[in-house]
All heavy atoms as an XYZ file, in Angstrom:
824
protein
N      -3.839     15.242     56.506
C      -2.803     15.640     55.562
C      -1.455     15.564     56.282
O      -1.285     16.168     57.336
C      -3.073     17.056     55.076
C      -2.056     17.632     54.146
S      -2.067     17.045     52.442
C      -3.693     17.512     51.887
N      -0.525     14.852     55.681
C       0.838     14.788     56.200
C       1.646     15.866     55.487
O       1.645     15.931     54.257
C       1.471     13.404     55.936
C       0.656     12.298     56.603
C       2.912     13.385     56.428
C       1.086     10.890     56.190
N       2.323     16.717     56.250
C       3.164     17.765     55.675
C       4.581     17.520     56.167
O       4.827     17.451     57.364
C       2.683     19.172     56.095
C       3.588     20.249     55.516
C       1.243     19.393     55.653
N       5.507     17.360     55.221
C       6.875     17.010     55.560
C       7.868     17.919     54.852
O       7.648     18.313     53.709
C       7.140     15.557     55.139
O       8.485     15.216     55.316
N       8.965     18.216     55.535
C      10.037     18.984     54.904
C      10.978     18.074     54.118
O      11.779     18.563     53.327
C      10.860     19.765     55.948
O      11.406     18.837     56.884
C      10.000     20.793     56.653
N      10.865     16.775     54.315
C      11.716     15.825     53.602
C      11.063     15.426     52.287
O       9.889     15.711     52.040
C      11.965     14.562     54.453
O      10.716     13.917     54.705
C      12.640     14.910     55.768
N      11.812     14.718     51.448
C      11.280     14.307     50.148
C      10.529     12.981     50.220
O      10.008     12.517     49.216
C      12.415     14.192     49.134
O      13.343     13.219     49.570
N      10.482     12.386     51.393
C       9.743     11.134     51.573
C       9.120     11.135     52.968
O       9.460     11.982     53.805
C      10.676      9.931     51.409
C      11.730      9.858     52.468
N      12.854     10.653     52.432
C      11.810      9.120     53.599
C      13.594     10.400     53.497
N      12.984      9.477     54.223
N       8.233     10.202     53.202
C       7.575     10.081     54.502
C       7.803      8.662     54.993
O       7.424      7.698     54.306
C       6.060     10.391     54.390
C       5.885     11.839     53.906
C       5.368     10.163     55.710
C       4.477     12.195     53.496
N       8.435      8.537     56.124
C       8.771      7.219     56.666
C       7.513      6.361     56.776
O       6.460      6.819     57.225
C       9.425      7.365     58.036
N       7.632      5.110     56.312
C       6.521      4.175     56.386
C       5.494      4.321     55.285
O       4.464      3.660     55.299
N       5.740      5.231     54.347
C       4.812      5.463     53.236
C       5.586      5.477     51.921
O       6.767      5.754     51.894
C       4.100      6.809     53.396
C       3.171      6.853     54.558
N       3.613      6.989     55.850
C       1.824      6.778     54.621
C       2.575      6.998     56.663
N       1.471      6.874     55.943
N       4.878      5.199     50.855
C       5.483      5.354     49.542
C       4.611      6.278     48.709
O       3.379      6.272     48.829
C       5.718      4.019     48.857
C       4.498      3.257     48.449
C       4.888      1.910     47.798
N       3.702      1.267     47.279
C       3.210      1.452     46.055
N       3.827      2.224     45.207
N       2.112      0.830     45.673
N       5.264      7.076     47.887
C       4.544      8.008     47.020
C       4.032      7.245     45.815
O       4.798      6.595     45.111
C       5.467      9.170     46.591
C       5.861      9.993     47.815
C       4.794     10.038     45.536
C       6.906     11.068     47.546
N       2.721      7.313     45.591
C       2.126      6.619     44.450
C       1.783      7.572     43.314
O       1.594      7.146     42.183
C       0.853      5.860     44.872
O      -0.106      6.794     45.372
C       1.166      4.812     45.924
N       1.707      8.865     43.637
C       1.369      9.842     42.603
C       1.896     11.216     43.027
O       1.763     11.607     44.183
C      -0.152      9.903     42.417
C      -0.607     10.722     41.253
C      -2.135     10.641     41.071
O      -2.850     10.057     41.863
N      -2.608     11.254     40.004
N       2.491     11.924     42.084
C       2.935     13.298     42.318
C       1.972     14.218     41.585
O       1.785     14.085     40.377
C       4.373     13.502     41.805
O       5.238     12.601     42.509
C       4.841     14.921     42.033
N       1.388     15.159     42.331
C       0.356     16.029     41.761
C       0.872     17.419     41.403
O       0.207     18.150     40.682
C      -0.822     16.136     42.729
C      -1.458     14.788     43.088
C      -2.494     14.963     44.179
C      -2.061     14.139     41.852
N       2.031     17.786     41.922
C       2.625     19.059     41.531
C       2.791     20.047     42.669
O       2.479     19.786     43.822
N       3.294     21.206     42.288
C       3.595     22.276     43.228
C       2.317     22.829     43.856
O       1.326     23.068     43.157
C       4.326     23.409     42.492
C       4.618     24.664     43.302
C       5.694     24.377     44.341
C       5.043     25.786     42.378
N       2.371     23.021     45.164
C       1.294     23.709     45.875
C       1.918     24.804     46.727
O       3.071     24.710     47.133
C       0.446     22.756     46.752
C      -0.430     21.871     45.892
C       1.316     21.915     47.673
N       1.151     25.844     46.956
C       1.676     26.960     47.730
C       0.550     27.675     48.452
O      -0.618     27.587     48.067
C       2.435     27.927     46.845
C       1.577     28.540     45.758
C       2.438     28.982     44.590
N       1.682     29.246     43.395
C       1.262     28.326     42.530
N       1.469     27.066     42.762
N       0.600     28.661     41.448
N       0.948     28.372     49.469
C       0.027     29.222     50.214
C       0.813     30.430     50.678
O       1.986     30.315     51.030
N       0.194     31.587     50.636
C       0.922     32.769     51.068
C       0.015     33.729     51.813
O      -1.216     33.628     51.755
C       1.591     33.477     49.881
C       0.605     34.177     48.990
O      -0.488     33.676     48.745
N       0.973     35.333     48.487
N       0.637     34.642     52.508
C      -0.065     35.720     53.174
C       0.872     36.913     53.224
O       2.093     36.742     53.244
C      -0.535     35.326     54.591
O      -1.316     36.384     55.152
C       0.622     35.004     55.510
N       0.304     38.086     53.189
C       1.095     39.305     53.313
C       0.608     40.013     54.565
O      -0.596     40.260     54.722
C       0.947     40.210     52.077
C       1.475     39.464     50.846
C       1.678     41.539     52.288
C       1.247     40.175     49.534
N       1.523     40.289     55.436
C       1.196     40.917     56.716
C       1.934     42.238     56.850
O       3.079     42.362     56.434
C       1.601     40.012     57.889
C       0.862     38.699     57.949
C      -0.588     38.951     58.342
N      -1.357     37.734     58.348
C      -1.783     37.126     59.439
N      -1.491     37.609     60.625
N      -2.500     36.030     59.351
N       1.267     43.195     57.463
C       1.876     44.495     57.738
C       2.058     44.652     59.238
O       1.265     44.116     60.024
C       0.987     45.621     57.204
N       3.099     45.365     59.589
C       3.305     45.657     61.008
C       2.198     46.587     61.479
O       1.561     47.285     60.697
C       4.667     46.302     61.227
C       5.794     45.387     60.861
C       7.134     45.996     61.149
N       7.221     47.402     60.742
C       8.333     48.029     60.466
N       9.477     47.408     60.544
N       8.334     49.291     60.112
N       2.001     46.623     62.782
C       0.963     47.423     63.412
C       1.639     48.458     64.298
O       2.593     48.138     65.017
C       0.063     46.485     64.235
C      -1.050     47.171     64.934
N      -0.896     47.754     66.159
C      -2.341     47.351     64.568
C      -2.058     48.266     66.541
N      -2.939     48.039     65.600
N       1.172     49.682     64.255
C       1.798     50.766     65.013
C       1.933     50.423     66.496
O       2.977     50.642     67.095
C       1.006     52.072     64.831
C       1.577     53.294     65.554
C       2.989     53.588     65.069
C       0.680     54.492     65.352
N       0.898     49.843     67.070
C       0.960     49.470     68.487
C       2.053     48.448     68.748
O       2.790     48.537     69.733
N       2.181     47.476     67.865
C       3.236     46.475     67.999
C       4.605     47.112     67.805
O       5.571     46.738     68.461
C       3.040     45.348     66.988
C       1.894     44.431     67.324
C       1.770     43.336     66.293
N       0.699     42.418     66.668
C       0.055     41.643     65.817
N       0.379     41.667     64.543
N      -0.887     40.835     66.222
N       4.693     48.064     66.871
C       5.970     48.733     66.619
C       6.449     49.495     67.847
O       7.633     49.484     68.173
C       5.863     49.687     65.437
C       5.855     48.969     64.097
O       6.107     47.751     64.071
O       5.607     49.641     63.083
N       5.538     50.161     68.535
C       5.920     50.913     69.733
C       6.451     49.959     70.802
O       7.493     50.202     71.413
C       4.719     51.739     70.255
C       4.403     52.865     69.254
C       5.006     52.297     71.647
C       3.102     53.591     69.503
N       5.775     48.841     71.005
C       6.249     47.843     71.971
C       7.586     47.260     71.529
O       8.473     47.017     72.343
C       5.221     46.718     72.137
C       3.971     47.142     72.858
C       3.007     45.968     72.981
C       1.726     46.381     73.657
N       0.769     45.271     73.775
N       7.745     47.032     70.237
C       8.987     46.463     69.704
C      10.158     47.406     69.934
O      11.266     46.973     70.272
C       8.838     46.155     68.222
N       9.945     48.702     69.760
C      11.014     49.681     69.995
C      11.469     49.605     71.447
O      12.664     49.621     71.743
C      10.546     51.108     69.617
C      10.392     51.215     68.105
C      11.519     52.164     70.144
C       9.676     52.467     67.637
N      10.516     49.467     72.348
C      10.860     49.320     73.768
C      11.690     48.075     74.010
O      12.668     48.096     74.765
N      11.340     46.975     73.356
C      12.082     45.720     73.515
C      13.501     45.863     72.950
O      14.442     45.309     73.475
C      11.389     44.577     72.785
C      10.059     44.208     73.351
C      10.148     43.015     74.285
N       8.877     42.358     74.508
C       7.883     42.859     75.221
N       7.988     44.047     75.748
N       6.772     42.185     75.403
N      13.634     46.627     71.857
C      14.956     46.821     71.267
C      15.866     47.597     72.227
O      17.069     47.359     72.272
C      14.853     47.561     69.930
C      14.277     46.695     68.828
C      14.065     47.462     67.536
O      13.771     48.650     67.556
N      14.196     46.786     66.419
N      15.290     48.495     72.977
C      16.073     49.298     73.909
C      16.548     48.449     75.088
O      17.717     48.498     75.461
C      15.256     50.513     74.408
C      15.015     51.481     73.239
C      15.963     51.217     75.564
C      14.028     52.579     73.536
N      15.646     47.644     75.658
C      16.000     46.862     76.848
C      16.472     45.453     76.511
O      17.011     44.758     77.361
C      14.821     46.790     77.851
C      14.451     48.169     78.335
C      13.617     46.095     77.241
N      16.257     45.016     75.278
C      16.671     43.672     74.865
C      15.571     42.655     75.103
O      14.575     42.917     75.766
N      15.756     41.483     74.542
C      14.800     40.403     74.709
C      13.994     40.140     73.449
O      14.112     40.845     72.446
N      13.187     39.106     73.530
C      12.358     38.702     72.397
C      11.296     39.750     72.116
O      10.705     40.317     73.037
C      11.678     37.365     72.695
C      10.767     36.901     71.584
C      10.040     35.606     71.892
O      10.053     35.160     73.043
O       9.459     35.049     70.953
N      11.034     39.983     70.853
C       9.954     40.888     70.459
C       8.725     40.004     70.239
O       8.447     39.542     69.126
C      10.325     41.698     69.201
C      11.621     42.481     69.447
C       9.190     42.649     68.831
C      12.163     43.188     68.229
N       8.028     39.726     71.317
C       6.930     38.754     71.322
C       5.819     39.128     70.343
O       5.194     38.249     69.752
C       6.366     38.610     72.733
N       5.592     40.412     70.152
C       4.537     40.850     69.234
C       4.830     40.391     67.814
O       3.945     39.947     67.086
C       4.376     42.378     69.288
C       3.908     42.907     70.634
C       5.029     42.981     71.681
O       6.220     42.964     71.312
O       4.697     43.070     72.881
N       6.099     40.497     67.393
C       6.473     40.070     66.050
C       6.540     38.548     65.955
O       6.225     37.975     64.915
C       7.796     40.695     65.615
C       7.707     42.182     65.341
C       8.834     42.969     65.376
C       6.494     42.796     65.056
C       8.771     44.339     65.127
C       6.422     44.156     64.814
C       7.560     44.925     64.841
O       7.483     46.260     64.595
N       6.956     37.903     67.021
C       6.966     36.437     67.040
C       5.564     35.910     66.809
O       5.353     35.001     65.997
C       7.516     35.909     68.385
O       8.842     36.392     68.555
C       7.509     34.399     68.430
N       4.596     36.497     67.494
C       3.195     36.083     67.337
C       2.704     36.376     65.918
O       2.043     35.547     65.292
C       2.311     36.786     68.361
C       0.864     36.367     68.297
C       0.020     37.051     69.345
C      -1.424     36.604     69.191
N      -2.347     37.383     69.984
N       3.034     37.541     65.391
C       2.620     37.927     64.038
C       3.147     36.926     63.002
O       2.403     36.462     62.135
C       3.128     39.332     63.719
C       2.823     39.867     62.321
C       1.353     40.239     62.195
C       3.697     41.078     62.024
N       4.421     36.563     63.115
C       5.005     35.631     62.156
C       4.456     34.219     62.326
O       4.257     33.507     61.341
C       6.525     35.643     62.257
C       7.175     36.902     61.700
C       8.671     36.910     61.990
C       6.920     37.025     60.215
N       4.203     33.807     63.557
C       3.616     32.482     63.787
C       2.232     32.389     63.156
O       1.891     31.381     62.515
C       3.543     32.190     65.287
N       1.438     33.440     63.298
C       0.112     33.467     62.677
C       0.225     33.436     61.157
O      -0.547     32.749     60.481
C      -0.656     34.713     63.123
C      -1.067     34.692     64.581
C      -1.577     36.038     65.080
O      -1.512     37.049     64.321
O      -2.035     36.091     66.232
N       1.182     34.168     60.612
C       1.381     34.196     59.160
C       1.801     32.820     58.648
O       1.312     32.363     57.612
C       2.429     35.245     58.789
N       2.707     32.145     59.360
C       3.137     30.796     58.950
C       1.963     29.838     58.938
O       1.788     29.068     57.986
C       4.213     30.259     59.902
C       5.608     30.593     59.506
C       6.637     29.809     60.313
N       6.450     29.895     61.749
C       6.929     30.860     62.519
N       7.640     31.824     61.996
N       6.706     30.859     63.818
N       1.132     29.875     59.971
C      -0.019     28.969     60.046
C      -1.009     29.234     58.913
O      -1.543     28.308     58.317
C      -0.719     29.073     61.404
C       0.072     28.467     62.537
C       0.447     27.012     62.285
O      -0.432     26.213     61.902
O       1.634     26.670     62.462
N      -1.245     30.508     58.611
C      -2.170     30.845     57.530
C      -1.624     30.382     56.185
O      -2.351     29.813     55.365
C      -2.446     32.345     57.505
C      -3.519     32.717     56.497
C      -3.904     34.175     56.585
O      -3.046     35.044     56.738
N      -5.194     34.445     56.501
N      -0.334     30.590     55.944
C       0.284     30.145     54.690
C       0.215     28.621     54.576
O      -0.110     28.080     53.512
C       1.725     30.636     54.592
N       0.510     27.909     55.671
C       0.416     26.439     55.669
C      -1.010     25.981     55.389
O      -1.237     25.070     54.597
C       0.882     25.868     57.007
C       2.359     25.605     57.167
C       2.678     25.224     58.606
C       2.827     24.521     56.217
N      -1.976     26.601     56.057
C      -3.382     26.232     55.851
C      -3.790     26.402     54.388
O      -4.491     25.560     53.821
C      -4.304     27.069     56.739
C      -4.207     26.711     58.210
O      -3.628     25.649     58.552
O      -4.706     27.513     59.038
N      -3.345     27.486     53.773
C      -3.690     27.736     52.373
C      -3.013     26.722     51.444
O      -3.595     26.283     50.464
C      -3.317     29.166     51.987
C      -4.231     30.183     52.659
C      -3.830     31.600     52.386
N      -4.809     32.511     52.978
C      -4.690     33.822     52.976
N      -3.638     34.398     52.398
N      -5.612     34.571     53.538
N      -1.766     26.354     51.763
C      -1.062     25.344     50.964
C      -1.767     23.997     51.078
O      -1.981     23.309     50.076
C       0.393     25.227     51.424
C       1.195     24.193     50.648
S       2.890     24.015     51.233
C       2.621     23.297     52.854
N      -2.143     23.621     52.288
C      -2.848     22.351     52.508
C      -4.184     22.350     51.772
O      -4.563     21.351     51.153
C      -3.035     22.076     54.020
C      -4.028     20.961     54.269
C      -1.689     21.753     54.665
N      -4.894     23.460     51.788
C      -6.176     23.547     51.077
C      -5.979     23.332     49.578
O      -6.773     22.631     48.930
C      -6.836     24.903     51.345
N      -4.918     23.916     49.018
C      -4.645     23.736     47.583
C      -4.324     22.280     47.275
O      -4.795     21.721     46.291
C      -3.494     24.643     47.151
C      -3.260     24.631     45.656
C      -2.206     25.635     45.217
O      -2.207     26.783     45.694
O      -1.377     25.263     44.365
N      -3.534     21.643     48.146
C      -3.189     20.228     47.954
C      -4.426     19.342     48.066
O      -4.591     18.404     47.283
C      -2.135     19.801     48.972
N      -5.295     19.653     48.994
C      -6.527     18.884     49.167
C      -7.395     18.969     47.918
O      -7.962     17.970     47.475
C      -7.300     19.390     50.402
O      -6.468     19.223     51.561
C      -8.589     18.621     50.602
N      -7.474     20.161     47.327
C      -8.247     20.335     46.095
C      -7.712     19.472     44.957
O      -8.469     19.036     44.093
C      -8.256     21.808     45.667
C      -9.130     22.689     46.521
C      -9.098     24.142     46.071
O      -8.777     24.405     44.892
O      -9.391     25.013     46.906
N      -6.409     19.228     44.966
C      -5.799     18.387     43.930
C      -5.971     16.897     44.207
O      -5.649     16.072     43.358
C      -4.296     18.696     43.813
C      -3.912     20.067     43.287
C      -2.395     20.251     43.352
C      -4.417     20.254     41.861
N      -6.441     16.552     45.406
C      -6.609     15.149     45.766
C      -5.430     14.559     46.510
O      -5.326     13.332     46.664
N      -4.528     15.384     46.996
C      -3.346     14.908     47.722
C      -3.714     14.526     49.149
O      -4.676     15.039     49.722
C      -2.279     15.994     47.750
N      -2.921     13.620     49.711
C      -3.053     13.334     51.133
C      -1.750     13.621     51.867
O      -1.619     13.327     53.053
C      -3.532     11.901     51.389
C      -2.566     10.846     50.900
O      -1.537     11.148     50.295
N      -2.900      9.600     51.152
N      -0.781     14.207     51.149
C       0.489     14.587     51.764
C       1.169     15.663     50.922
O       0.863     15.824     49.735
C       1.406     13.378     51.902
N       2.086     16.380     51.576
C       2.924     17.366     50.897
C       4.352     17.093     51.343
O       4.624     17.005     52.540
C       2.526     18.806     51.265
C       1.057     19.074     50.912
C       3.441     19.812     50.557
C       0.525     20.383     51.471
N       5.242     16.940     50.382
C       6.650     16.715     50.700
C       7.484     17.911     50.232
O       7.035     18.704     49.405
C       7.182     15.402     50.064
C       6.493     14.192     50.668
C       7.027     15.417     48.553
N       8.689     18.013     50.793
C       9.590     19.095     50.395
C       9.097     20.471     50.793
O       9.403     21.460     50.129
N       8.359     20.560     51.886
C       7.797     21.840     52.311
C       8.893     22.818     52.704
O       9.828     22.470     53.411
C       6.838     21.634     53.502
O       5.793     20.751     53.094
C       6.236     22.946     53.967
N       8.756     24.038     52.225
C       9.705     25.106     52.524
C       8.934     26.398     52.782
O       7.777     26.540     52.387
C      10.658     25.348     51.345
C      11.497     24.162     50.949
C      12.591     23.890     51.973
N      13.454     22.797     51.570
C      13.290     21.522     51.910
N      12.253     21.159     52.647
N      14.132     20.590     51.516
N       9.619     27.347     53.414
C       9.075     28.680     53.652
C      10.003     29.706     53.026
O      11.220     29.517     53.002
C       8.973     28.981     55.148
C       7.915     28.189     55.855
C       8.239     27.012     56.499
C       6.604     28.623     55.879
C       7.273     26.270     57.158
C       5.626     27.889     56.534
C       5.969     26.717     57.172
N       9.437     30.787     52.548
C      10.220     31.906     52.029
C       9.525     33.189     52.459
O       8.299     33.224     52.610
C      10.317     31.837     50.512
N      10.304     34.223     52.654
C       9.735     35.525     52.988
C      10.320     36.572     52.049
O      11.425     36.415     51.527
C      10.069     35.948     54.442
O      11.478     36.012     54.596
C       9.479     34.982     55.441
N       9.556     37.618     51.843
C      10.058     38.744     51.057
C       9.311     40.002     51.471
O       8.133     39.947     51.830
C       9.883     38.498     49.556
O       8.519     38.351     49.245
N      10.009     41.107     51.435
C       9.386     42.386     51.754
C       8.683     42.890     50.503
O       9.280     42.936     49.425
C      10.443     43.382     52.208
C       9.845     44.632     52.783
S      11.099     45.618     53.594
C      11.240     46.919     52.399
N       7.407     43.244     50.625
C       6.669     43.737     49.459
C       6.429     45.239     49.526
O       6.320     45.887     48.498
C       5.330     42.980     49.267
C       5.593     41.558     48.838
C       4.487     43.009     50.501
N       6.334     45.767     50.714
C       6.225     47.212     50.933
C       6.925     47.509     52.256
O       7.154     46.604     53.049
C       4.756     47.712     51.012
C       4.027     47.524     49.712
C       4.017     47.059     52.147
N       7.226     48.761     52.493
C       7.828     49.116     53.769
C       6.863     48.737     54.890
O       5.706     49.139     54.879
C       8.130     50.627     53.825
O       9.010     50.940     52.754
C       8.761     51.017     55.148
N       7.335     47.913     55.789
C       6.503     47.490     56.912
C       5.608     46.309     56.602
O       4.809     45.907     57.443
N       5.703     45.745     55.403
C       4.861     44.608     55.051
C       5.662     43.529     54.363
O       6.529     43.818     53.539
N       5.393     42.290     54.724
C       6.161     41.180     54.162
C       5.239     40.033     53.781
O       4.173     39.844     54.373
C       7.196     40.686     55.171
N       5.682     39.284     52.779
C       4.971     38.087     52.348
C       5.641     36.880     52.986
O       6.860     36.802     53.050
C       5.032     37.941     50.832
C       4.401     36.629     50.359
C       4.643     36.332     48.890
O       5.735     36.648     48.382
O       3.731     35.783     48.268
N       4.823     35.958     53.452
C       5.332     34.666     53.892
C       4.712     33.627     52.965
O       3.497     33.590     52.795
C       4.951     34.374     55.337
C       5.785     33.225     55.899
C       6.274     33.551     57.285
C       5.052     31.943     55.868
N       5.568     32.819     52.337
C       5.140     31.828     51.359
C       5.524     30.440     51.849
O       6.663     30.221     52.258
C       5.813     32.112     50.013
C       5.667     31.066     48.912
C       4.233     31.001     48.410
C       6.620     31.381     47.764
N       4.573     29.529     51.824
C       4.844     28.111     52.092
C       4.642     27.380     50.776
O       3.674     27.641     50.055
C       3.891     27.570     53.148
N       5.555     26.457     50.447
C       5.399     25.714     49.197
C       5.975     24.315     49.350
O       6.822     24.062     50.193
C       6.038     26.451     48.020
C       7.516     26.702     48.161
C       8.437     25.838     47.587
C       7.985     27.792     48.870
C       9.801     26.072     47.714
C       9.346     28.035     49.001
C      10.256     27.165     48.418
N       5.467     23.415     48.528
C       5.926     22.034     48.547
C       5.321     21.279     47.375
O       4.703     21.881     46.494
N       5.488     19.962     47.386
C       4.959     19.114     46.327
C       3.816     18.268     46.862
O       3.995     17.521     47.831
C       6.067     18.191     45.769
O       7.144     19.012     45.298
C       5.548     17.334     44.633
N       2.655     18.405     46.237
C       1.484     17.618     46.630
C       1.635     16.204     46.082
O       1.976     16.024     44.907
C       0.212     18.256     46.086
N       1.400     15.220     46.933
C       1.540     13.824     46.535
C       0.417     12.991     47.142
O      -0.273     13.418     48.066
C       2.905     13.234     46.978
C       4.060     13.940     46.288
C       3.066     13.284     48.484
N       0.273     11.802     46.582
C      -0.593     10.784     47.182
C       0.345      9.721     47.729
O       1.247      9.255     47.017
C      -1.564     10.176     46.144
C      -2.369      9.047     46.760
C      -2.482     11.260     45.586
N       0.173      9.386     48.993
C       1.008      8.352     49.612
C       0.112      7.240     50.138
O      -1.082      7.442     50.384
C       1.869      8.907     50.772
C       2.852      9.941     50.272
C       1.017      9.476     51.886
N       0.719      6.081     50.264
C       0.019      4.967     50.918
C       1.013      4.290     51.847
O       2.230      4.312     51.603
C      -0.551      3.988     49.898
C       0.455      3.286     49.044
C      -0.198      2.362     48.021
O      -1.306      2.661     47.548
O       0.439      1.344     47.695
N       0.501      3.716     52.931
C       1.403      3.037     53.868
C       2.115      1.864     53.167
O       1.518      1.179     52.332
C       0.484      2.514     54.960
C      -0.768      3.341     54.831
C      -0.879      3.706     53.385
N       3.384      1.705     53.498
C       4.107      0.544     52.990
C       3.561     -0.681     53.686
O       3.131     -0.619     54.837
C       5.606      0.693     53.281
C       6.242      1.801     52.488
C       7.711      1.999     52.844
O       8.156      1.522     53.897
O       8.391      2.670     52.060
N       3.588     -1.807     52.984
C       3.104     -3.056     53.581
C       3.985     -3.376     54.774
O       5.209     -3.309     54.713
C       3.156     -4.181     52.558
N       3.335     -3.728     55.881
C       4.087     -4.073     57.077
C       4.845     -5.369     56.838
O       4.295     -6.341     56.296
C       3.144     -4.225     58.271
N       6.099     -5.376     57.183
C       6.925     -6.580     57.019
C       6.649     -7.497     58.202
O       6.883     -7.117     59.342
C       8.392     -6.197     56.952
C       9.291     -7.386     56.707
N       9.265     -8.085     55.527
C      10.202     -7.967     57.484
C      10.135     -9.060     55.593
N      10.732     -9.010     56.778
N       6.140     -8.683     57.934
C       5.774     -9.583     59.024
C       6.921    -10.469     59.493
O       6.798    -11.207     60.453
C       4.574    -10.452     58.641
C       4.869    -11.372     57.459
O       6.042    -11.483     57.052
O       3.911    -11.976     56.943
N       8.045    -10.391     58.818
C       9.208    -11.150     59.236
C       9.158    -12.618     58.818
O      10.100    -13.354     59.004
N       8.068    -13.035     58.217
C       7.925    -14.439     57.798
C       8.537    -14.689     56.442
O       8.879    -13.775     55.713
N       8.683    -15.938     56.080
C       9.343    -16.255     54.827
C       8.432    -16.783     53.843
O       8.403    -16.888     52.744
């Protein structure tokens, strides 16, 4: 599956548009991570616990979006975007969405006449 943030994929042409696909996950902070994060806020630096949490959430949302596109018969997703929203105190949704399409490689130009 090719996943692209652009509306096209270099070297391919879209032969069919199958529609919107999405994947989401809702994650809550963890008390242990929060305690470590407070320490990081005091001394400064990256809050690695939250970085890891968000990276896992992004991957899960992407995996779910790809699964939905696969069910539709797509071999690519274009226009991929991410959105987040707070759903409860300490919990947020991460949403991945895009357009499921069928693409095929463009014919290679042989340079001949």
